[in-house]
Structure formats: C-alpha cells, structure tokens
C-alpha positions in Angstrom: -6.6 14.0 -34.6 -3.8 13.0 -32.2 -2.0 9.6 -32.4 -2.5 7.8 -29.0 0.5 6.0 -27.4 1.2 4.4 -24.1 4.9 5.4 -24.3 6.7 7.8 -26.6 10.4 7.1 -27.1 12.5 10.0 -28.2 15.7 8.8 -30.0 16.1 5.4 -31.8 19.7 4.7 -30.8 20.6 1.7 -28.8 18.9 2.9 -25.6 15.7 4.1 -27.2 15.3 1.1 -29.6 16.0 -1.3 -26.6 13.3 0.4 -24.5 10.9 0.3 -27.5 11.5 -3.3 -28.4 10.9 -4.5 -24.9 7.7 -2.4 -24.5 6.1 -3.0 -28.0 4.8 -6.5 -27.4 2.7 -5.2 -24.5 2.2 -1.5 -25.0 1.4 1.0 -27.9 4.9 2.5 -28.5 6.0 5.3 -30.8 9.7 5.7 -31.5 10.8 9.0 -33.1 14.2 9.7 -34.5 15.6 13.0 -36.0 17.6 11.1 -38.7 15.9 9.2 -41.6 18.8 6.5 -41.6 21.4 5.3 -39.3 24.6 7.4 -39.9 28.3 6.6 -39.4 29.2 5.6 -35.8 32.5 5.0 -34.3 33.3 1.3 -34.0 32.7 0.3 -30.5 33.4 -2.5 -28.2 30.6 -4.4 -26.6 31.5 -6.1 -23.3 31.0 -9.8 -22.8 28.3 -9.1 -20.1 26.0 -8.0 -22.7 25.5 -11.7 -23.7 23.2 -12.1 -20.8 21.2 -8.9 -21.6 20.8 -10.0 -25.1 19.7 -13.5 -24.1 17.1 -12.0 -21.6 15.7 -9.9 -24.3 15.5 -12.8 -26.7 18.0 -11.2 -29.1 21.2 -13.2 -28.8 20.7 -15.5 -31.8 19.7 -12.6 -34.0 22.6 -10.6 -32.8 25.1 -13.4 -33.5 23.7 -13.5 -37.1 24.8 -9.9 -37.6 28.4 -11.1 -38.0 30.2 -8.7 -35.7 33.9 -9.3 -34.9 34.8 -11.0 -31.7 37.0 -9.1 -29.2 39.2 -11.6 -27.3 41.6 -9.2 -25.5 42.4 -5.7 -24.5 45.9 -4.3 -24.7 46.9 -1.1 -22.9 49.9 0.9 -22.5 48.8 2.7 -19.4 50.9 3.8 -16.4 54.0 2.0 -17.8 55.8 1.8 -21.1 55.3 -1.9 -21.3 52.0 -3.3 -22.9 49.6 -5.2 -20.7 47.0 -7.6 -22.0 43.9 -8.8 -20.4 42.0 -11.6 -22.3 38.5 -13.0 -21.8 39.5 -16.6 -21.7 38.3 -16.7 -18.0 35.3 -14.5 -18.4 32.2 -16.5 -17.6 30.4 -14.7 -20.4 33.1 -15.4 -23.1 34.4 -12.9 -25.5 33.1 -9.5 -26.3 32.5 -7.9 -29.8 34.0 -5.2 -32.0 30.9 -3.8 -33.6 29.9 -2.2 -36.9 27.9 0.4 -35.0 25.7 1.5 -37.9 24.8 -2.1 -38.4 24.1 -2.6 -34.7 22.0 0.4 -34.4 20.0 -0.4 -37.5 19.3 -3.9 -36.4 18.0 -2.8 -32.9 15.7 -0.3 -34.6 14.4 -3.0 -37.0 13.8 -5.4 -34.1 11.7 -2.7 -32.4 9.6 -2.2 -35.4 9.2 -6.0 -35.9 7.9 -6.2 -32.4 5.3 -3.7 -32.9 6.8 -0.1 -32.3 5.9 2.5 -34.8 8.8 4.5 -36.1 8.5 8.2 -37.2 11.7 9.4 -38.9 12.9 12.0 -39.6 11.0 13.9 -36.8 11.8 16.3 -33.9 9.8 17.4 -31.0 8.5 21.0 -31.3 6.2 21.1 -28.3 5.8 18.9 -25.2 3.4 19.8 -22.4 1.2 18.2 -19.8 -2.5 18.1 -20.7 -5.2 16.1 -18.9 -2.7 13.8 -17.2 -1.0 12.9 -20.4 1.8 14.3 -22.6 0.7 16.4 -25.6 3.6 16.4 -28.1 3.7 18.1 -31.5 6.4 16.7 -34.0 7.7 18.3 -37.1 7.9 15.4 -39.5 8.4 15.1 -43.3 4.6 14.7 -43.7 3.9 17.8 -41.7 3.0 18.3 -38.0 2.0 15.2 -35.9 0.1 15.4 -32.6 0.7 12.7 -30.0 -0.9 12.0 -26.8 1.3 9.7 -24.6 1.1 8.6 -21.0 4.9 8.2 -20.6 7.9 9.8 -22.4 11.3 8.2 -22.5 14.1 10.6 -23.4 16.8 8.5 -25.3 18.0 11.4 -27.3 21.7 11.1 -26.3 23.9 13.5 -24.3 21.8 16.3 -25.4 18.8 14.9 -23.3 16.5 17.1 -25.4 13.3 16.2 -23.6 14.5 16.1 -20.0 16.2 19.5 -20.3 13.0 21.0 -21.5 11.2 19.6 -18.5 13.8 21.2 -16.1 16.5 18.5 -15.7 20.2 19.5 -15.6 23.2 17.6 -17.1 26.1 17.6 -14.8 29.3 17.2 -16.8 32.4 16.2 -14.9 35.1 16.9 -17.6 35.6 18.2 -21.1 36.7 15.0 -22.9 36.2 14.9 -26.7 37.1 12.2 -29.2 38.2 12.5 -32.8 38.1 9.4 -34.9 38.4 8.0 -38.4 37.8 4.5 -39.9 39.6 2.9 -42.8 40.8 -0.3 -44.4 43.3 -2.5 -42.7 45.1 -5.9 -43.2 44.2 -8.8 -41.0 46.5 -7.9 -38.2 45.8 -8.0 -34.4 42.3 -9.3 -34.9 40.2 -9.5 -31.9 42.4 -7.1 -29.8 41.5 -3.5 -28.6 44.4 -1.2 -28.2 44.5 1.7 -25.7 47.6 3.9 -25.3 48.1 6.8 -23.0 50.1 9.9 -24.1 50.9 13.2 -22.5 47.8 15.1 -23.8 45.3 12.3 -23.7 44.8 8.6 -24.9 44.4 6.7 -28.2 42.1 3.8 -29.1 42.2 1.5 -32.0 40.4 -1.7 -32.8 39.6 -3.9 -35.8 36.1 -3.7 -37.1 34.0 -6.2 -39.2 34.7 -6.3 -43.0 38.5 -5.7 -42.9 38.3 -2.3 -41.4 39.8 -0.6 -38.3 39.0 2.5 -36.2 41.5 5.0 -34.9 40.4 7.5 -32.1 42.2 10.2 -30.0 40.6 11.5 -26.6 41.7 14.8 -25.0 39.9 17.7 -23.4 38.1 20.2 -25.6 40.0 23.3 -24.3 43.6 21.8 -24.7 45.7 22.6 -27.8 45.6 18.9 -28.7 41.9 19.1 -29.5 42.9 20.6 -32.7 44.3 17.1 -33.6 41.1 15.5 -32.7 39.2 17.8 -35.0 41.4 17.2 -38.1 41.5 13.8 -39.8 44.9 14.2 -41.4 46.4 15.6 -38.2 45.0 12.7 -36.2 46.5 10.2 -38.5 49.9 12.0 -38.3 49.8 12.4 -34.5 49.2 8.6 -34.2 52.7 7.9 -35.5 54.1 9.5 -32.3 52.5 6.9 -30.0 55.2 4.2 -30.2 53.0 1.1 -29.8 50.2 2.4 -31.8 52.4 3.5 -34.6 53.8 -0.1 -34.9 50.3 -1.6 -34.9 49.0 0.8 -37.6 52.1 0.2 -39.8 51.8 -3.6 -39.4 48.1 -3.5 -40.6 48.6 -1.0 -43.2 45.9 1.2 -42.0 44.3 3.3 -44.7 42.0 5.9 -43.5 39.1 6.4 -46.0 36.5 8.5 -44.2 36.0 12.2 -43.4 36.6 11.6 -39.7 34.4 12.8 -37.0 34.6 14.8 -33.8 32.3 14.3 -30.8 31.7 14.9 -27.1 32.9 12.0 -24.9 32.7 13.5 -21.3 31.2 11.9 -18.4 27.8 13.4 -17.5 24.7 12.6 -15.3 21.1 13.9 -15.6 19.5 15.3 -12.5 16.9 14.2 -12.1 16.8 11.4 -14.5 13.1 10.7 -14.0 10.0 12.8 -13.1 6.3 13.0 -13.5 5.6 10.3 -16.2 9.0 10.7 -17.9 12.4 9.1 -17.6 15.7 9.2 -19.4 17.8 6.3 -20.6 21.3 5.8 -22.2 23.5 8.8 -22.6 20.6 11.1 -21.7 20.5 9.6 -18.2 24.3 8.8 -17.7 27.0 9.3 -20.2 30.2 7.2 -19.8 33.8 8.1 -20.7 34.8 5.6 -23.5 37.7 4.4 -21.3 35.3 2.5 -19.3 34.2 0.5 -22.4 30.7 0.3 -20.7 28.8 2.9 -22.6 27.0 0.6 -25.0 26.3 -1.8 -22.3 24.9 0.9 -20.2 22.6 1.9 -23.1 21.2 -1.6 -23.4 20.9 -2.0 -19.6 19.2 1.3 -19.1 16.9 1.0 -22.2 15.7 -2.3 -20.7 15.4 -1.0 -17.3 13.5 2.1 -18.6 11.1 -0.2 -20.4 10.5 -2.2 -17.2 9.9 1.0 -15.2 7.5 2.4 -17.8 5.5 -0.9 -18.0 5.3 -1.0 -14.1 4.1 2.7 -14.0 1.5 2.0 -16.6 0.3 -0.9 -14.5 -0.3 1.4 -11.7 3.0 1.1 -9.7 3.5 4.6 -8.4 7.1 4.0 -7.2 8.3 2.5 -10.5 10.1 5.7 -11.8 11.6 6.4 -8.4 13.1 3.0 -8.2 14.5 3.5 -11.7 16.1 6.7 -10.7 17.8 5.1 -7.7 19.1 2.3 -9.9 20.7 4.9 -12.2 22.1 6.8 -9.3 23.8 3.5 -8.0 25.2 2.9 -11.4 26.5 6.4 -11.5 28.3 6.3 -8.3 30.1 3.0 -9.0 31.1 4.3 -12.4 32.6 7.5 -11.0 34.6 5.6 -8.5 36.0 3.2 -10.9 36.8 5.8 -13.6 38.8 7.9 -11.0 40.9 4.8 -10.3 41.6 4.0 -13.9 42.8 7.5 -14.5 44.8 7.7 -11.4 46.8 4.7 -12.5 48.4 6.8 -15.2 51.2 8.9 -13.5 53.8 9.4 -16.1 52.9 13.0 -17.0 52.0 14.6 -13.6 52.5 18.1 -14.9 50.4 17.7 -18.0 47.0 19.4 -17.8 45.0 16.4 -19.0 46.4 14.2 -16.3 46.4 16.8 -13.6 42.7 17.0 -14.0 42.4 13.2 -13.5 44.7 12.7 -10.6 44.4 10.6 -7.5 41.5 12.8 -6.2 39.4 11.9 -9.2 37.5 14.4 -11.5 36.4 17.5 -9.9 35.4 20.0 -12.6 31.7 19.4 -12.5 29.5 21.9 -14.4 25.8 22.0 -15.4 25.0 21.9 -19.1 
C-alpha cells in the first residue's frame, strides 16, 4: 500500500528541511534523505539578514540556543595588497554567524520532524512518474521498497537536482569553480572575523568555527593545475603559506588540521525551469551560488520557505503559485549574477592568469548545460 503525502521533499539539507518544517504544521509532508546522519560540512557563514527569516519561521530562539559563533566582520585582500575590513556594527540585523554546519543541518532536520514531517533516511528515489494527477514515487530504503503518492514534489537534492533533471530540467553552469577545504583546531585568534584572500589562481577563505576550530578553504577552477592543490589536504595546507596575509593568520592561531579534507563543486548554476507541473526546486537545486557571495545558505533558507509557501498555495487551488515562485527565483538569479560579475571584476592584479581572465569586467560567460 502506498504512503499518501501532500508534499514529498527530496533532500533534507537546509533548503529541504526548511520547506518541510514550514509545511508540516498544515500538510502531510514526507522528507527523504539519502544519508542516515548529517555528515561533515564546510564551516559556513550565515548572513545577518537570516535573523529576519529565522524569526519569521519561529526559529530564532531555538537557533540562538545552538551556540554558533558570531561573525562580526569580513576581512578581504581583494583588488589590492592591503586588507580591507567591513564590520556589521551598522547592519540593522546585527552580526552574522560562523556555523557548525553539521549541527545546523541536523537542527533544521530535527525541527521539521518535531513539527510533523516524516523523515525516511537513508532512501533514494528509484522511480518517479505521473499517475492519475499525482506523483507515484518508489524509494529504495533500508526496510525495502517504499511506494509514495504525492501531490507535489520539492527537489531539494542539492546541485545534482536529481528529481528536476529526471523531469527534463537542465542545470546551466556558468563556471567550473571547485573548493578544497579542511578543518582543524586553532587558538582563540581573530574570532568573529572571516578572511578572504585572492591569489593568482583563485582565492582563499578561512573563518573560526564553534568549539575552538577553524576552516581553511581554497577555490579555483576544476580544469586548472591549481585544482590538484584543492584535492590534496596536505598540499592545501602547504599552499596556504604562500598567501601572505593568510599565512600570518594561520601561524598566529596555530591552525592544526585534523580532518581528511574534502573537495566539492562550488560553481554558479541555475535550473531551467525551476518549477513545472506540480514540482519545484529549492536551494542549490534551483540556484547554486558561488561561495564568494556568502549568500548560499541564506538562499537555501529563503527558497526553502518560498517553496513551502508556493506548494501550500498550489494545494489550496492557486494555479499560478508555482509560476510566481519561478519568477521570484529568476529575479534572484539575475541580481546575483550582476553582483558576482562586479565582485570578480574588482580584482585586476593578475590580468593574464586564466582564473581571473574568465572573470573579467565582462562577467562570466562560460555557460554550459549539465
């Protein structure tokens, strides 16, 4: 016998969990995730504007209790050799946060369950098809095959957009950015400050994390020789010593990497279309942001909430709800691409380096379908 759901959410990361926790009080929600437990994630900054989103969703007090580290300022060595700092003292939303991402993701998932969503994990979609005006989905789960009938499906499966691509959507990637990162122990130095430093073949990021830890990350293009550095934890740590300001920071805090490191896609991408007949995509599945923007996690929360609202409207009979959602995502994508081009164009110290030539004043032009 099939399990009946109003909404099936595929992917229990920040976007999927946010969609589920907002829908669960009013609708029957199934949340599926391919991994049983939340794994290691790169430490990530959450912008101050997230405070309003969390408050609107009734999550701010619970979030504050998680003990994430405040982010008071961003330091960049970008476009010039001298550091520049921007603090949040005048930001109406206050400071941002440096997150323990595994804790953050697990907390959102737990809130979704507490509000009434049913989680099936680990599980993966084997079959999805339209049948009698509903989605008929077969999952492969630990307990065996699971049959689901759902009115609406939300693809929150990350950059892979596993459901939307099966349904004919295309991901348009505009670059080949990748990220190699490692976390480790560090002394209490430069707390509350994110560090970004451009170099000839990409850019570095480092930030303190809760619990006396720090993350170190390098971003470059997958087809450049520097990508070998991003793939190798030891090479990554050695290469960081050649970024002058970053090297002093890591030395001052006695950074001690203690993880295996990770290598991941970090390119900008958009899903076309991001909504269709009784389905929509949220988070990285709909619109993937370059980490330089520091907006990716905020976008996951916003699109998760917006997807929940659109699904709820559609279930209530609003035929234009999903089209309105797609228009909202398109507007966000347009503004993001304009701002990203300006950010990269501000760095002109290495005009002949391939990484920066690709991100010149004309913006990023290497769009490809994936």
